[in-house]
Backbone as JSON, one array per atom type, in Angstrom:
{
  "sequence": "MPLLSSCKTLVVFLVTCLMAVHGLALSNYRADITATRHGTFDIKLDGVMTFLSDAQGDWSLEVRMKGGPISSFERSVGETLAGEFRPLRYQRDTKVLFFKEHVDWQFDWGRARLSGQVKKKALQYDLDDTIHDPMSFQLPLRAALLQGETRFEFQFMRYTRPELLKFEVIGEELLILDKGRVHTLILKQIRPIQSGQKKLIWVAPKLDFVPLRFTTFEDDEVKDDILVKRLWLDDQEINF",
  "N": [[-17.88, 21.6, -26.06], [-16.03, 21.54, -23.74], [-17.78, 22.14, -21.72], [-19.59, 19.9, -21.99], [-17.81, 17.98, -21.37], [-17.28, 18.64, -18.66], [-19.73, 18.29, -17.53], [-19.92, 15.45, -17.74], [-17.92, 14.69, -16.13], [-18.83, 15.68, -13.61], [-21.12, 14.01, -13.45], [-19.96, 11.57, -13.2], [-18.49, 11.89, -10.66], [-20.67, 12.3, -8.92], [-22.03, 9.92, -9.06], [-20.03, 8.3, -7.97], [-19.92, 9.17, -5.42], [-22.61, 8.59, -4.59], [-22.53, 5.88, -4.59], [-20.41, 5.39, -2.61], [-22.01, 6.25, -0.46], [-24.21, 4.78, -0.56], [-23.23, 2.1, -0.99], [-22.94, 0.23, 0.79], [-25.42, -0.78, 1.09], [-27.77, -3.41, 1.8], [-29.46, -6.28, 0.42], [-32.9, -6.81, 1.29], [-34.15, -9.8, 2.95], [-35.85, -13.06, 3.45], [-36.09, -16.01, 5.0], [-37.12, -19.31, 5.4], [-36.29, -21.51, 7.77], [-34.54, -24.44, 9.19], [-33.6, -26.04, 12.09], [-31.29, -28.18, 13.71], [-30.54, -29.76, 16.74], [-28.09, -31.85, 17.64], [-27.76, -34.8, 19.55], [-28.15, -37.15, 22.2], [-30.77, -37.43, 21.79], [-32.14, -36.15, 18.96], [-33.11, -32.73, 18.38], [-35.44, -30.85, 16.67], [-35.94, -27.87, 15.12], [-38.13, -25.5, 13.64], [-38.28, -22.41, 11.74], [-38.25, -18.86, 11.15], [-36.08, -16.42, 9.39], [-35.44, -13.19, 9.15], [-34.39, -10.1, 7.26], [-34.72, -6.72, 7.24], [-34.57, -3.55, 5.74], [-34.56, 0.13, 5.45], [-35.11, 3.12, 3.22], [-33.99, 5.14, 4.82], [-32.04, 3.93, 6.22], [-32.5, 2.52, 8.39], [-32.81, -0.56, 10.07], [-33.48, -4.2, 10.58], [-32.93, -7.42, 12.1], [-33.92, -10.51, 12.49], [-34.8, -13.52, 14.12], [-36.85, -16.37, 14.48], [-37.67, -19.4, 16.08], [-38.92, -22.75, 16.8], [-39.64, -25.82, 18.25], [-40.32, -28.99, 19.55], [-39.35, -28.98, 22.9], [-38.29, -26.53, 22.81], [-38.16, -23.11, 22.4], [-37.19, -20.09, 20.56], [-36.59, -16.57, 20.39], [-34.92, -14.07, 18.72], [-33.71, -10.65, 18.11], [-32.48, -7.9, 16.51], [-32.06, -4.39, 16.18], [-31.54, -1.56, 14.33], [-29.37, 1.23, 13.04], [-28.01, 2.85, 10.04], [-25.26, 4.5, 9.65], [-23.06, 6.86, 7.9], [-22.26, 4.72, 6.45], [-21.88, 2.69, 8.3], [-23.15, 0.07, 10.18], [-24.93, 0.22, 12.79], [-25.94, -1.05, 15.91], [-28.97, -0.75, 17.81], [-30.75, -1.83, 19.64], [-30.96, -4.98, 21.1], [-32.51, -8.07, 21.54], [-33.21, -11.22, 23.25], [-34.95, -14.16, 23.76], [-35.22, -17.11, 25.21], [-36.65, -20.33, 25.58], [-36.35, -23.42, 27.2], [-38.1, -26.17, 28.04], [-38.91, -25.76, 31.26], [-37.19, -23.69, 31.73], [-36.02, -20.45, 31.33], [-34.61, -17.82, 29.45], [-33.57, -14.5, 29.34], [-32.12, -11.91, 27.52], [-31.21, -8.58, 26.98], [-29.95, -5.82, 25.3], [-29.04, -2.42, 25.1], [-27.88, 0.19, 23.06], [-26.55, 3.19, 23.46], [-25.58, 5.61, 21.56], [-25.07, 8.31, 21.56], [-24.42, 8.96, 24.33], [-22.3, 7.26, 24.53], [-22.5, 4.7, 25.69], [-23.14, 1.39, 26.61], [-25.74, -0.51, 27.84], [-27.27, -3.33, 29.58], [-29.18, -6.25, 30.17], [-28.75, -9.39, 31.34], [-30.33, -12.47, 31.87], [-31.23, -11.69, 35.24], [-29.17, -9.86, 35.69], [-27.77, -6.61, 35.84], [-25.79, -4.83, 33.4], [-23.15, -2.82, 32.25], [-21.18, -1.0, 29.61], [-18.57, 0.93, 27.93], [-18.97, 2.69, 25.01], [-16.65, 3.07, 23.34], [-15.75, 2.4, 20.9], [-17.1, 0.77, 17.9], [-19.36, -1.62, 18.72], [-20.79, -4.79, 18.23], [-23.97, -6.64, 18.55], [-25.01, -9.96, 19.31], [-26.09, -10.65, 16.64], [-25.97, -8.47, 14.88], [-23.49, -8.24, 13.77], [-23.4, -9.73, 11.52], [-24.14, -7.95, 9.42], [-22.16, -5.84, 8.65], [-20.23, -7.8, 7.92], [-21.49, -8.91, 5.66], [-21.4, -6.71, 4.05], [-18.64, -6.35, 3.87], [-17.92, -8.63, 2.51], [-19.13, -8.16, 0.05], [-17.62, -6.23, -0.88], [-15.17, -7.82, -1.51], [-13.53, -8.54, 0.53], [-11.83, -10.92, 2.59], [-10.99, -11.51, 5.04], [-12.04, -10.92, 8.56], [-12.7, -8.6, 11.36], [-14.43, -7.93, 14.44], [-15.84, -6.26, 17.04], [-17.96, -7.64, 19.6], [-20.85, -8.48, 21.37], [-20.16, -10.96, 23.59], [-22.35, -12.89, 25.04], [-22.03, -11.84, 28.25], [-20.17, -9.84, 27.84], [-17.98, -7.61, 25.93], [-16.03, -8.78, 23.3], [-13.4, -9.65, 20.85], [-14.35, -10.73, 17.51], [-13.61, -12.93, 15.12], [-13.37, -13.84, 11.68], [-12.67, -15.9, 8.7], [-12.52, -16.42, 5.22], [-12.63, -19.65, 4.03], [-12.94, -21.48, 1.91], [-15.0, -22.87, -0.79], [-18.08, -24.03, -1.59], [-20.46, -26.26, -3.28], [-23.41, -25.94, -2.2], [-25.98, -28.2, -1.12], [-29.37, -27.84, -1.03], [-32.75, -28.16, 0.06], [-34.51, -27.12, -1.99], [-32.64, -27.23, -4.08], [-29.4, -26.5, -5.32], [-26.65, -24.4, -4.52], [-23.94, -22.24, -5.04], [-21.43, -21.49, -2.64], [-19.58, -19.56, -0.33], [-17.4, -20.47, 2.13], [-17.43, -19.53, 5.6], [-15.06, -19.42, 8.23], [-15.22, -19.26, 11.9], [-12.78, -17.67, 13.67], [-12.2, -16.67, 16.12], [-14.27, -15.77, 19.0], [-13.36, -19.31, 20.23], [-14.03, -22.26, 21.37], [-12.14, -25.13, 22.69], [-11.67, -27.87, 20.68], [-13.89, -27.28, 19.09], [-15.66, -26.07, 16.11], [-16.77, -23.44, 14.04], [-18.84, -22.68, 11.3], [-20.04, -20.76, 8.67], [-22.11, -20.58, 5.72], [-22.34, -18.65, 2.82], [-23.97, -17.23, 0.14], [-22.57, -15.85, -2.82], [-23.82, -14.96, -5.1], [-26.15, -14.1, -4.23], [-26.23, -11.86, -2.84], [-24.64, -12.38, -0.76], [-26.22, -13.72, 1.2], [-26.63, -15.55, 4.43], [-26.79, -19.08, 4.37], [-26.48, -21.4, 5.68], [-25.53, -22.34, 9.04], [-23.37, -23.67, 11.11], [-22.14, -25.6, 13.93], [-19.47, -27.51, 15.16], [-18.35, -30.11, 17.21], [-15.65, -31.81, 18.32], [-15.2, -32.63, 15.82], [-17.83, -33.44, 14.94], [-21.06, -32.86, 13.9], [-22.87, -30.53, 15.87], [-24.56, -28.39, 16.02], [-26.89, -27.11, 13.76], [-28.0, -25.01, 11.32], [-30.27, -24.56, 8.75], [-31.16, -23.06, 5.55], [-34.24, -23.4, 4.04], [-36.23, -22.34, 2.23], [-35.97, -19.41, 0.22], [-36.51, -15.9, 0.23], [-35.54, -13.05, -1.76], [-35.47, -9.64, -1.55], [-38.33, -9.93, -1.69], [-38.61, -11.72, -3.85], [-38.84, -14.99, -4.59], [-36.17, -17.36, -4.37], [-35.15, -19.55, -6.91], [-33.23, -22.18, -6.46]],
  "CA": [[-17.31, 20.4, -25.75], [-15.55, 21.67, -22.4], [-19.08, 22.15, -20.86], [-20.02, 18.69, -21.96], [-16.93, 17.19, -20.56], [-17.48, 19.01, -17.26], [-20.91, 17.53, -17.01], [-19.66, 14.07, -17.6], [-17.0, 14.56, -14.83], [-19.68, 15.98, -12.47], [-22.02, 12.97, -13.38], [-19.13, 10.61, -12.65], [-18.21, 12.33, -9.4], [-21.92, 12.19, -8.31], [-22.18, 8.41, -8.96], [-19.15, 7.9, -7.09], [-20.42, 9.72, -4.01], [-23.67, 7.78, -4.27], [-21.82, 4.45, -4.41], [-19.93, 5.42, -1.41], [-22.91, 6.45, 0.62], [-25.0, 3.49, -0.55], [-22.53, 0.93, -1.43], [-23.07, -0.84, 1.69], [-26.9, -1.12, 1.17], [-27.85, -4.8, 1.49], [-30.89, -6.74, -0.09], [-33.69, -7.59, 2.13], [-34.37, -11.31, 2.75], [-36.68, -13.7, 4.37], [-35.85, -17.39, 4.8], [-37.56, -20.38, 6.04], [-35.03, -22.23, 8.23], [-34.67, -25.54, 10.01], [-32.41, -26.16, 12.92], [-31.04, -29.44, 14.47], [-29.53, -29.95, 17.68], [-27.77, -33.11, 17.68], [-27.33, -35.29, 20.93], [-28.7, -38.46, 22.52], [-32.13, -37.4, 20.98], [-32.03, -34.94, 18.13], [-34.1, -31.95, 18.58], [-35.51, -30.07, 15.32], [-36.82, -26.67, 15.17], [-38.44, -24.67, 12.3], [-38.52, -21.04, 12.06], [-37.96, -17.85, 10.01], [-35.15, -15.46, 9.64], [-35.66, -12.02, 8.17], [-33.72, -8.96, 7.4], [-35.38, -5.74, 6.68], [-34.06, -2.04, 6.04], [-35.54, 0.98, 4.59], [-34.4, 4.1, 2.62], [-33.47, 5.9, 5.93], [-31.02, 3.05, 6.85], [-33.0, 1.87, 9.57], [-32.8, -2.04, 9.78], [-33.93, -5.29, 11.77], [-32.62, -8.69, 11.89], [-34.88, -11.4, 13.36], [-34.99, -14.94, 14.06], [-37.83, -16.97, 15.32], [-37.66, -20.79, 15.96], [-39.74, -23.39, 17.73], [-39.62, -27.26, 18.14], [-40.16, -29.64, 20.97], [-39.35, -28.2, 24.29], [-37.39, -25.32, 22.71], [-38.48, -21.91, 21.54], [-36.25, -18.96, 20.68], [-36.71, -15.36, 19.59], [-33.87, -13.14, 18.65], [-34.08, -9.51, 17.32], [-31.51, -6.81, 16.39], [-32.46, -3.34, 15.35], [-30.4, -0.51, 14.35], [-29.29, 2.31, 11.96], [-26.88, 2.98, 9.35], [-24.75, 5.97, 9.64], [-21.92, 7.09, 7.24], [-21.91, 3.38, 5.95], [-21.75, 1.86, 9.35], [-24.19, -0.6, 10.67], [-24.78, 0.4, 14.31], [-27.17, -1.68, 16.57], [-29.5, 0.21, 18.73], [-31.23, -2.6, 20.66], [-30.95, -6.45, 20.9], [-33.21, -8.94, 22.49], [-33.09, -12.62, 23.02], [-35.79, -14.88, 24.7], [-35.07, -18.68, 24.92], [-37.26, -21.23, 26.49], [-36.13, -24.78, 27.22], [-38.98, -26.76, 28.96], [-39.41, -24.65, 32.09], [-36.1, -22.76, 31.9], [-36.3, -19.26, 30.54], [-33.44, -16.85, 29.65], [-33.76, -13.16, 28.7], [-31.07, -11.13, 27.2], [-31.53, -7.35, 26.5], [-28.8, -4.83, 25.28], [-29.39, -1.19, 24.5], [-26.78, 0.9, 22.6], [-26.65, 4.73, 23.51], [-24.2, 6.02, 20.85], [-24.81, 9.61, 22.05], [-23.74, 8.92, 25.63], [-21.2, 6.14, 24.42], [-22.89, 3.66, 26.76], [-23.81, 0.21, 26.28], [-26.37, -1.08, 28.93], [-27.98, -4.35, 29.3], [-29.62, -7.22, 31.32], [-28.6, -10.82, 31.09], [-31.02, -13.03, 32.98], [-31.46, -10.66, 36.06], [-28.09, -9.27, 36.06], [-27.62, -5.56, 35.0], [-24.45, -4.62, 33.1], [-22.69, -1.55, 31.46], [-19.76, -0.91, 29.15], [-18.25, 2.1, 27.22], [-18.9, 2.49, 23.65], [-15.48, 3.89, 22.84], [-15.56, 1.84, 19.48], [-18.23, 0.02, 17.57], [-19.53, -3.06, 19.26], [-22.1, -5.42, 17.67], [-24.69, -7.58, 19.22], [-24.72, -11.3, 18.63], [-26.79, -10.77, 15.49], [-25.78, -7.38, 13.94], [-22.12, -8.43, 13.14], [-23.49, -10.36, 10.07], [-24.4, -6.94, 8.39], [-20.85, -5.5, 8.14], [-19.82, -9.12, 7.36], [-21.91, -9.25, 4.23], [-20.88, -5.61, 3.28], [-17.25, -6.55, 3.64], [-17.67, -9.76, 1.6], [-19.32, -7.6, -1.16], [-16.33, -5.57, -1.29], [-14.15, -8.58, -1.8], [-12.63, -8.85, 1.63], [-11.84, -12.36, 3.02], [-10.7, -11.81, 6.56], [-12.95, -9.96, 9.17], [-12.73, -8.53, 12.66], [-15.51, -7.22, 14.85], [-16.13, -6.2, 18.46], [-19.37, -8.08, 19.71], [-21.16, -8.95, 22.88], [-20.25, -12.52, 23.86], [-22.99, -13.14, 26.38], [-22.17, -10.66, 29.1], [-18.93, -8.99, 27.79], [-17.44, -7.45, 24.62], [-14.95, -9.53, 22.77], [-13.21, -9.78, 19.4], [-14.9, -11.79, 16.67], [-12.86, -13.02, 13.95], [-13.78, -14.84, 10.61], [-11.93, -15.85, 7.41], [-12.95, -17.28, 4.08], [-11.57, -20.83, 3.92], [-13.12, -22.22, 0.75], [-16.3, -22.87, -1.42], [-18.87, -25.42, -1.88], [-21.76, -26.3, -3.93], [-24.31, -26.37, -1.04], [-27.16, -28.78, -1.29], [-30.64, -27.56, -0.24], [-34.1, -28.77, -0.18], [-35.03, -26.61, -3.22], [-31.81, -27.37, -5.18], [-28.04, -26.31, -4.83], [-26.2, -23.19, -4.87], [-22.51, -21.9, -4.92], [-21.38, -20.68, -1.51], [-18.33, -19.48, 0.28], [-17.49, -20.99, 3.86], [-16.61, -18.64, 6.46], [-14.81, -20.07, 9.51], [-14.88, -18.39, 13.02], [-11.39, -17.93, 14.3], [-12.42, -16.32, 17.6], [-13.74, -16.65, 19.99], [-13.77, -20.51, 19.86], [-13.7, -23.37, 22.42], [-11.26, -26.27, 22.26], [-12.52, -28.97, 20.0], [-15.08, -26.69, 18.41], [-15.38, -25.4, 14.96], [-18.09, -22.83, 13.54], [-18.76, -22.22, 9.95], [-21.11, -20.2, 7.97], [-21.99, -20.63, 4.31], [-23.03, -17.6, 2.36], [-24.1, -17.27, -1.27], [-21.99, -14.71, -3.29], [-24.77, -14.44, -5.96], [-27.5, -13.89, -3.55], [-26.04, -10.74, -2.01], [-23.98, -13.01, 0.57], [-27.08, -14.0, 2.47], [-26.2, -16.8, 4.94], [-27.66, -20.15, 4.13], [-26.22, -22.35, 6.64], [-24.69, -21.9, 10.23], [-23.02, -25.03, 11.64], [-21.16, -25.74, 14.99], [-18.83, -28.86, 15.17], [-17.57, -30.46, 18.51], [-14.78, -32.77, 18.08], [-15.38, -33.1, 14.44], [-19.16, -33.97, 14.76], [-22.12, -31.7, 13.9], [-23.72, -30.46, 17.0], [-25.92, -27.62, 15.8], [-27.12, -26.91, 12.25], [-29.16, -24.29, 11.0], [-30.17, -24.65, 7.13], [-32.33, -22.43, 4.98], [-35.14, -24.31, 3.2], [-36.57, -21.46, 1.27], [-35.43, -17.95, 0.58], [-36.84, -14.7, -0.61], [-34.6, -11.93, -1.73], [-36.17, -8.54, -1.96], [-39.66, -10.35, -1.93], [-38.44, -12.47, -4.92], [-38.47, -16.31, -4.19], [-35.19, -17.85, -5.2], [-35.06, -21.02, -7.2], [-31.79, -22.51, -6.52]],
  "C": [[-16.77, 20.46, -24.26], [-16.71, 21.74, -21.38], [-19.56, 20.67, -20.76], [-19.07, 17.72, -21.19], [-17.07, 17.47, -19.06], [-18.71, 18.31, -16.67], [-20.74, 15.95, -16.91], [-18.88, 13.75, -16.37], [-17.74, 14.68, -13.68], [-20.61, 14.73, -12.28], [-21.16, 11.81, -12.56], [-18.88, 10.65, -10.99], [-19.68, 11.96, -8.39], [-22.2, 10.78, -7.99], [-21.28, 7.79, -8.05], [-19.49, 8.11, -5.62], [-21.68, 8.81, -3.64], [-23.36, 6.55, -3.89], [-21.26, 4.46, -3.12], [-20.85, 5.59, -0.31], [-23.77, 5.04, 0.61], [-24.46, 2.32, -0.98], [-22.69, -0.18, -0.44], [-24.51, -1.47, 2.01], [-27.09, -2.59, 0.95], [-29.23, -5.21, 1.43], [-31.5, -7.08, 1.09], [-33.92, -9.09, 1.93], [-35.34, -11.76, 3.74], [-36.49, -15.13, 4.11], [-36.56, -18.28, 5.78], [-36.44, -21.27, 6.47], [-35.56, -23.47, 9.06], [-33.35, -25.68, 10.86], [-32.49, -27.49, 13.66], [-30.08, -29.31, 15.52], [-29.29, -31.38, 17.98], [-27.24, -33.67, 19.18], [-27.85, -36.65, 21.03], [-30.2, -38.54, 21.67], [-32.01, -36.12, 20.19], [-33.12, -34.16, 18.36], [-34.15, -31.07, 17.33], [-36.48, -29.08, 15.69], [-37.1, -26.01, 13.84], [-38.66, -23.19, 12.55], [-38.27, -20.01, 10.91], [-36.96, -16.76, 10.34], [-35.3, -14.4, 8.51], [-34.6, -10.95, 8.47], [-34.35, -7.79, 6.64], [-34.65, -4.39, 6.76], [-34.89, -1.2, 5.07], [-34.49, 2.2, 3.9], [-33.53, 4.99, 3.51], [-32.12, 5.22, 6.55], [-31.32, 2.45, 8.03], [-33.06, 0.3, 9.36], [-33.21, -2.96, 10.88], [-33.56, -6.55, 11.11], [-33.3, -9.56, 12.9], [-34.89, -12.81, 13.07], [-35.97, -15.57, 15.06], [-37.89, -18.54, 15.12], [-38.45, -21.6, 17.12], [-39.71, -24.87, 17.35], [-39.62, -27.99, 19.44], [-40.38, -28.78, 22.11], [-38.64, -26.85, 24.3], [-38.21, -24.35, 21.96], [-37.59, -20.82, 21.68], [-36.73, -17.79, 19.83], [-35.54, -14.59, 19.75], [-33.92, -12.0, 17.75], [-33.07, -8.49, 17.58], [-32.11, -5.66, 15.58], [-31.44, -2.16, 15.5], [-30.6, 0.49, 13.26], [-28.03, 2.25, 11.18], [-26.42, 4.39, 9.16], [-23.33, 6.07, 9.15], [-21.29, 5.53, 6.94], [-21.59, 2.41, 7.05], [-23.0, 1.3, 10.01], [-24.2, -0.47, 12.31], [-26.15, -0.12, 14.96], [-27.72, -0.64, 17.68], [-30.15, -0.8, 19.93], [-31.25, -4.16, 20.16], [-31.63, -7.32, 22.0], [-33.21, -10.41, 22.13], [-34.02, -13.24, 24.09], [-35.68, -16.2, 24.29], [-35.87, -19.36, 26.14], [-36.89, -22.73, 26.3], [-36.99, -25.43, 28.18], [-39.33, -25.59, 30.01], [-38.29, -23.58, 32.21], [-36.07, -21.55, 30.93], [-35.13, -18.41, 30.62], [-33.75, -15.65, 28.7], [-32.49, -12.35, 28.57], [-31.65, -9.75, 26.51], [-30.46, -6.2, 26.47], [-29.34, -3.57, 24.63], [-28.2, -0.28, 24.29], [-27.09, 2.4, 22.48], [-25.49, 5.26, 22.91], [-23.99, 7.62, 21.3], [-24.02, 9.74, 23.41], [-22.45, 7.89, 25.59], [-21.28, 5.12, 25.41], [-23.65, 2.5, 26.21], [-24.36, -0.4, 27.61], [-27.21, -2.31, 28.76], [-28.47, -5.29, 30.53], [-29.41, -8.46, 30.71], [-29.01, -11.62, 32.2], [-31.5, -11.76, 33.84], [-30.41, -9.81, 36.27], [-27.96, -8.02, 35.13], [-26.08, -5.24, 34.69], [-24.36, -3.35, 32.24], [-21.38, -1.63, 30.91], [-19.79, 0.43, 28.44], [-18.39, 1.7, 25.78], [-17.96, 3.37, 22.89], [-15.44, 3.53, 21.28], [-16.99, 1.23, 19.02], [-18.2, -1.3, 18.04], [-20.86, -3.49, 18.81], [-22.71, -6.32, 18.71], [-24.51, -8.85, 18.71], [-25.3, -11.49, 17.32], [-26.09, -9.73, 14.47], [-24.43, -7.42, 13.28], [-22.37, -9.09, 11.65], [-23.79, -9.14, 9.0], [-23.2, -6.49, 7.91], [-20.08, -6.66, 7.58], [-20.15, -9.25, 5.92], [-21.42, -8.01, 3.53], [-19.57, -5.83, 2.92], [-17.03, -7.56, 2.54], [-18.11, -9.09, 0.1], [-18.21, -6.69, -1.76], [-14.92, -6.41, -1.63], [-13.19, -9.02, -0.71], [-12.8, -10.34, 2.1], [-11.35, -12.78, 4.44], [-11.46, -10.43, 7.42], [-12.65, -9.94, 10.62], [-13.8, -7.58, 13.22], [-15.49, -7.22, 16.42], [-17.6, -6.66, 18.54], [-19.46, -8.4, 21.08], [-21.19, -10.43, 22.88], [-20.89, -12.66, 25.3], [-23.02, -11.91, 27.16], [-20.86, -9.68, 28.83], [-18.57, -8.81, 26.26], [-16.23, -8.33, 24.25], [-14.58, -9.46, 21.28], [-13.63, -10.92, 18.77], [-14.28, -11.71, 15.35], [-13.36, -13.95, 12.88], [-12.83, -14.7, 9.31], [-12.53, -16.77, 6.44], [-12.08, -18.45, 3.87], [-11.87, -21.79, 2.71], [-14.46, -21.96, 0.11], [-16.85, -24.01, -1.52], [-20.13, -25.36, -2.56], [-22.68, -26.92, -2.82], [-25.53, -27.02, -1.53], [-28.37, -28.45, -0.51], [-31.8, -28.32, -0.74], [-34.64, -28.41, -1.56], [-33.95, -26.61, -4.39], [-30.3, -27.14, -4.54], [-27.58, -24.99, -5.37], [-24.6, -22.95, -4.48], [-22.35, -21.14, -3.68], [-19.96, -20.63, -1.09], [-18.38, -19.85, 1.75], [-16.63, -20.08, 4.51], [-16.23, -19.43, 7.9], [-14.51, -19.01, 10.68], [-13.71, -18.86, 13.65], [-11.28, -17.75, 15.86], [-13.56, -15.55, 17.9], [-14.22, -18.11, 19.73], [-13.12, -21.42, 21.08], [-12.91, -24.39, 21.84], [-12.01, -27.38, 21.8], [-13.65, -28.62, 19.28], [-14.72, -26.02, 17.14], [-16.8, -24.8, 14.53], [-17.88, -22.21, 12.34], [-20.15, -21.64, 9.55], [-20.97, -20.14, 6.36], [-22.76, -19.61, 3.79], [-22.86, -17.67, 0.7], [-23.57, -15.95, -1.99], [-23.13, -14.01, -4.34], [-26.02, -13.96, -5.44], [-27.12, -12.9, -2.46], [-25.34, -11.2, -0.54], [-25.02, -13.33, 1.62], [-26.59, -15.32, 2.96], [-27.27, -17.81, 4.7], [-27.5, -21.38, 5.06], [-25.21, -21.95, 7.82], [-24.46, -23.37, 10.97], [-21.88, -24.88, 12.82], [-20.79, -27.29, 15.09], [-18.26, -28.94, 16.7], [-17.01, -31.78, 18.15], [-15.15, -33.44, 16.77], [-16.91, -33.61, 13.97], [-20.04, -32.7, 14.88], [-22.71, -31.74, 15.25], [-24.73, -29.48, 16.92], [-25.79, -27.27, 14.42], [-28.22, -26.28, 12.05], [-29.06, -24.07, 9.32], [-31.37, -23.87, 6.64], [-32.95, -23.5, 4.0], [-35.81, -23.58, 1.98], [-36.21, -20.03, 1.42], [-35.97, -17.04, -0.4], [-35.96, -13.57, -0.61], [-35.35, -10.76, -2.35], [-37.66, -8.98, -2.44], [-39.76, -11.15, -3.23], [-38.09, -13.89, -4.54], [-37.37, -16.74, -5.16], [-35.42, -19.28, -5.47], [-33.58, -21.35, -7.51], [-31.45, -23.42, -7.54]]
}
């Protein structure tokens, strides 16, 4: 009996260790999305948003959209080390009519240096602490939500410089989508934020906290709205 008890204790210990190591593992997903930029003339874009990760902890998060005079590509790749999602490279290419913008950040964790290019300007910063790119913060955000947290703080690259990014859960809503409806939590961006602006993210708790809607309000009116039309979670299509 003592041997059996010891074996059970060892099993519990090993399972606990595995949960600690892999507890932040996130489900892969692919989503067909539609984006609307409201103005004098509304501009609509269609695209795809994907998150992929492997057993080694390498991951990528990508968004491609196109519509009218606008096309956009955004990609973040990184690694998972000791439960921490660390970006390695971030790229964004945007085209509006004849205007093009290129952003490229590279994270050298060994040298603790962050270097990049915004348009044609070269920039460098120290990596004394974890800094996320404009996309990779979504991963620790999902992981924290899975652990039941409701307030979040991350350092991230706000265009050309690092800045503190803050979110909090402010409520829940039955979100209506093309394919049905789904229960979501609403996250509000607390910082950085411009005067008269509000940014919200809707995430689905029962779908591994995958983001289903991103909306920016200006003076209480919707300015930019990104909404999921179809969703595949670990290659299985979701019927809302």
